[in-house]
C-alpha positions as CSV (number, residue, x, y, z in Angstrom):
1,M,-3.7,19.7,-17.3
2,A,-5.3,18.2,-14.0
3,P,-4.0,15.0,-12.8
4,F,-6.2,12.1,-13.8
5,L,-6.2,10.5,-10.0
6,A,-8.1,12.2,-6.7
7,Y,-5.6,12.3,-4.3
8,E,-4.6,14.3,-0.4
9,D,-1.7,16.3,-0.4
10,K,-1.1,17.6,3.0
11,G,2.2,19.3,4.8
12,A,3.4,20.6,1.8
13,D,5.6,23.6,3.3
14,S,8.7,24.8,4.3
15,S,8.7,22.8,7.6
16,S,9.0,19.8,5.9
17,R,11.8,20.7,3.1
18,N,14.4,18.5,5.1
19,R,12.0,15.5,5.4
20,V,11.8,12.9,2.4
21,P,7.8,13.4,1.2
22,L,6.0,10.0,1.8
23,V,3.2,8.8,-0.8
24,L,0.9,6.2,0.3
25,V,-0.9,4.1,-1.7
26,H,-4.0,1.8,-0.8
27,G,-5.2,-1.7,-1.3
28,H,-8.4,-3.3,-2.7
29,P,-11.0,-2.4,-2.3
30,F,-10.6,0.9,-0.6
31,D,-9.4,4.2,-0.7
32,H,-7.0,6.8,0.2
33,T,-8.6,7.5,3.6
34,M,-7.2,4.2,4.9
35,W,-4.2,6.2,5.3
36,T,-6.2,8.7,7.6
37,P,-4.4,8.0,10.6
38,Q,-0.9,8.4,8.9
39,L,-2.1,11.6,7.0
40,E,-2.4,13.0,10.6
41,A,0.3,12.3,12.1
42,F,3.3,12.9,9.7
43,S,1.4,15.8,7.7
44,P,2.9,18.2,10.4
45,A,6.5,17.6,9.5
46,R,6.7,16.0,5.8
47,R,4.5,16.1,2.8
48,V,2.3,13.4,2.8
49,I,0.6,12.2,-0.7
50,A,-2.4,9.7,-0.9
51,P,-4.2,9.0,-4.2
52,D,-7.2,7.2,-4.7
53,L,-6.4,4.6,-7.7
54,R,-8.0,4.2,-10.6
55,G,-11.1,3.1,-10.2
56,Y,-11.6,3.3,-6.6
57,G,-12.5,6.4,-4.4
58,A,-13.2,9.8,-6.2
59,S,-11.1,8.6,-9.3
60,P,-12.2,7.5,-12.8
61,V,-13.2,4.2,-12.8
62,T,-11.5,2.2,-16.3
63,P,-13.8,-1.0,-16.7
64,G,-12.0,-4.0,-18.1
65,L,-8.5,-5.0,-16.8
66,T,-6.4,-2.5,-14.9
67,P,-2.9,-4.2,-14.3
68,L,-0.4,-3.3,-11.6
69,S,1.7,-1.5,-14.1
70,R,-1.5,0.9,-15.3
71,F,-1.7,2.1,-11.4
72,A,2.2,2.4,-11.0
73,R,2.0,4.7,-14.3
74,D,-0.7,6.5,-12.9
75,I,1.2,7.3,-9.7
76,E,4.3,8.2,-11.4
77,E,2.6,10.6,-13.4
78,L,0.5,12.1,-10.6
79,L,3.7,12.5,-8.7
80,D,5.4,14.3,-11.8
81,D,2.7,16.7,-11.8
82,L,3.2,17.6,-8.6
83,R,6.6,18.0,-8.9
84,V,7.6,15.3,-6.8
85,D,10.8,14.1,-7.7
86,T,12.1,11.6,-4.5
87,F,10.1,10.2,-1.8
88,A,9.5,7.8,0.4
89,L,6.6,5.3,-0.6
90,A,4.6,2.8,1.4
91,G,1.8,0.2,0.0
92,L,-0.4,-2.1,1.9
93,S,-1.8,-5.3,0.4
94,M,-2.2,-4.9,-3.1
95,G,-1.0,-1.6,-2.8
96,G,2.2,-3.2,-1.8
97,Q,2.3,-4.9,-5.4
98,I,1.8,-1.8,-6.7
99,A,4.7,0.2,-4.8
100,M,7.0,-3.0,-5.9
101,E,6.1,-2.3,-9.5
102,C,6.6,1.3,-9.1
103,Y,9.8,0.2,-8.2
104,A,10.4,-1.9,-10.7
105,R,9.7,1.3,-13.2
106,F,11.0,4.5,-11.6
107,G,13.1,3.1,-8.5
108,D,15.8,5.6,-8.8
109,R,13.1,7.6,-6.9
110,V,12.2,5.7,-4.6
111,R,14.4,6.6,-0.9
112,G,12.3,4.3,1.1
113,L,10.0,1.3,0.4
114,V,7.6,0.3,2.6
115,L,5.7,-3.2,2.2
116,A,2.9,-3.8,4.7
117,D,0.7,-7.1,4.1
118,T,1.6,-7.8,0.9
119,F,3.3,-10.8,-0.8
120,P,5.4,-10.5,-4.2
121,S,4.8,-14.0,-6.0
122,P,3.0,-14.5,-8.9
123,E,-0.9,-15.7,-9.1
124,T,-1.0,-19.2,-9.5
125,P,-3.5,-21.5,-11.8
126,D,-6.2,-21.4,-9.2
127,G,-5.7,-18.2,-8.0
128,R,-6.3,-16.5,-11.4
129,T,-9.3,-18.5,-11.6
130,A,-10.6,-17.0,-8.2
131,R,-10.2,-13.6,-9.0
132,N,-12.1,-13.6,-12.3
133,A,-14.6,-15.5,-11.1
134,M,-14.5,-12.8,-8.2
135,A,-14.6,-10.2,-10.5
136,D,-17.5,-11.4,-12.4
137,R,-19.1,-11.8,-8.8
138,L,-18.9,-8.1,-8.2
139,L,-20.2,-6.9,-11.2
140,R,-23.1,-9.5,-11.2
141,E,-24.1,-8.4,-7.5
142,G,-22.3,-5.1,-6.4
143,M,-20.1,-4.9,-2.9
144,R,-21.7,-5.4,-0.4
145,G,-21.9,-8.8,0.1
146,Y,-18.3,-9.6,-0.5
147,A,-17.5,-6.8,2.2
148,D,-20.1,-8.7,4.4
149,E,-17.9,-11.6,4.3
150,V,-14.2,-10.5,4.3
151,L,-14.3,-7.8,6.9
152,D,-13.5,-10.5,9.9
153,K,-10.6,-11.1,7.6
154,M,-9.7,-7.6,6.5
155,V,-9.6,-6.7,10.5
156,A,-9.5,-8.7,13.4
157,P,-12.6,-9.9,14.7
158,Y,-11.7,-8.1,18.0
159,A,-10.9,-4.8,15.7
160,A,-12.7,-1.7,17.4
161,P,-16.1,-0.8,15.7
162,D,-15.3,2.3,14.4
163,V,-12.0,0.8,12.4
164,K,-15.0,-2.0,11.4
165,A,-17.2,0.4,10.3
166,H,-14.8,2.7,8.5
167,V,-13.3,-0.4,6.5
168,H,-16.6,-1.6,5.4
169,R,-17.9,1.9,4.3
170,M,-14.6,2.1,1.9
171,M,-15.6,-1.3,0.9
172,T,-19.0,-1.0,-0.1
173,T,-18.5,2.3,-1.3
174,T,-16.0,1.1,-4.0
175,P,-16.9,1.1,-7.7
176,P,-17.1,-2.5,-8.8
177,E,-16.2,-1.9,-12.2
178,G,-13.2,-0.7,-10.5
179,A,-12.7,-3.6,-8.2
180,A,-13.5,-5.7,-11.1
181,A,-10.9,-4.5,-13.5
182,A,-7.8,-4.4,-10.5
183,L,-8.9,-8.3,-9.7
184,R,-8.5,-9.2,-13.4
185,G,-5.1,-7.0,-13.5
186,R,-3.5,-8.7,-10.2
187,A,-4.4,-12.3,-12.0
188,E,-1.7,-11.4,-14.1
189,R,1.0,-9.9,-11.9
190,P,4.4,-10.7,-12.4
191,D,6.9,-12.0,-10.1
192,Y,8.2,-9.5,-7.9
193,R,10.5,-11.9,-5.8
194,P,13.3,-11.3,-8.2
195,L,13.2,-7.8,-7.9
196,L,13.3,-7.4,-4.4
197,A,16.7,-9.0,-4.3
198,R,17.6,-6.0,-6.3
199,V,16.2,-3.6,-3.6
200,T,18.6,-0.8,-2.8
201,A,16.6,1.3,-1.0
202,P,16.2,1.2,2.7
203,T,12.8,-1.0,3.4
204,L,10.7,-1.6,6.1
205,I,8.2,-4.7,5.9
206,V,5.2,-4.5,8.5
207,V,2.6,-7.7,9.3
208,G,0.1,-7.7,11.1
209,A,0.5,-10.7,13.7
210,D,-3.0,-12.1,12.9
211,D,-3.4,-11.6,8.8
212,E,-5.1,-14.4,7.2
213,F,-4.6,-12.7,3.9
214,T,-1.1,-12.3,4.1
215,P,0.4,-13.8,7.0
216,V,3.6,-13.5,9.0
217,S,5.2,-16.3,7.0
218,D,4.9,-14.1,3.8
219,A,6.6,-11.2,5.4
220,E,9.5,-13.3,6.6
221,A,10.2,-14.5,3.1
222,M,10.2,-10.8,1.8
223,H,12.2,-9.9,4.9
224,A,15.2,-12.7,3.6
225,L,14.9,-11.9,0.3
226,V,15.5,-7.8,0.4
227,P,19.0,-7.2,1.3
228,G,19.1,-5.3,5.0
229,S,15.5,-4.9,5.1
230,V,13.4,-4.3,8.5
231,L,10.7,-6.6,9.6
232,R,8.1,-5.3,12.0
233,V,5.2,-7.7,13.3
234,I,2.4,-6.0,15.2
235,D,0.4,-7.7,17.3
236,G,-3.4,-7.0,18.0
237,C,-4.3,-6.7,14.3
238,A,-4.9,-8.5,11.0
239,H,-4.9,-6.9,7.8
240,M,-4.7,-3.5,8.4
241,P,-2.4,-2.3,11.2
242,N,-1.9,0.7,10.0
243,L,-5.9,1.4,11.2
244,E,-5.7,-1.4,13.8
245,R,-3.3,-0.3,15.5
246,P,-2.4,2.8,14.3
247,G,0.0,4.1,17.3
248,E,2.2,1.5,16.8
249,F,2.4,0.8,13.1
250,N,3.2,4.9,13.4
251,E,5.8,4.5,15.6
252,V,7.4,1.6,13.5
253,L,7.2,4.3,10.3
254,G,8.4,7.0,12.0
255,D,11.1,5.3,13.0
256,F,11.8,4.3,9.5
257,L,11.2,7.6,7.7
258,S,13.5,9.0,10.3
259,H,16.4,6.6,9.0
260,V,15.2,7.3,5.5
261,D,15.7,11.4,6.2
262,E,19.0,10.5,7.2
263,H,20.2,8.1,4.5
264,A,18.9,10.6,1.9
265,A,20.6,13.2,3.7
266,G,23.9,11.6,2.8
267,A,24.3,9.8,6.1
268,S,25.3,6.0,6.6
269,P,23.7,4.4,9.5
270,D,23.6,0.8,9.9
271,R,20.7,-0.9,8.4
272,A,19.6,-3.5,11.5
273,T,17.6,-6.2,10.9
274,T,15.3,-6.9,13.6
275,T,12.2,-8.7,14.0
């Protein structure tokens, strides 16, 4: 049976057998192409898998409400179909929250965890109301007005024009029904802070210095929760450092993945905590 999710799977050859596969989970309202710089950078040396989440990109849309647990089950089923047993898991924004849900469900398979520009706390009552109101708006008006309004928060106002165009294109081509279902699901998300305190996998926390959606203070709070985690703040970018500053982001991620490979192979280097 074909996997439910559309996905890109690169670098699955013999040269990658001694390296932990990398699974990339995109944010809202994007698709797997937000990870293009990472797919290109890391697939020559390791297997890299980047799905389109349910309701996004080329994956099927399920109207209504899509909880984070459903996204996590979809990823688990995809990795089972692809026969990927263990992996490093990276998620940005909503993708980071989905990565936390994945760790809650099948953390024994996660050899390294990357949480980028995200936060673990549950929704507030006002936030729940706002997310449901935005879901109603997207169903009523479509994606373009929202995309126009938030573009300069998703990426910094000074971001490169081609980056802005890519981000805007992802947002405007996302099906409103899929985006609305995810918003309603995120409004009901659990509190992941107790989970983070129990994480045992090597963990990298990354944030753009000028991120307004998930500011550096959120990353610092997660860093304090996750034992032995590494925190990296990337200058000159906002909510999407992987696209805005791909060179810097890839360097940070590459260093972390090298550590994950060593850890998975049985080495036990010190997990230095740096900022």
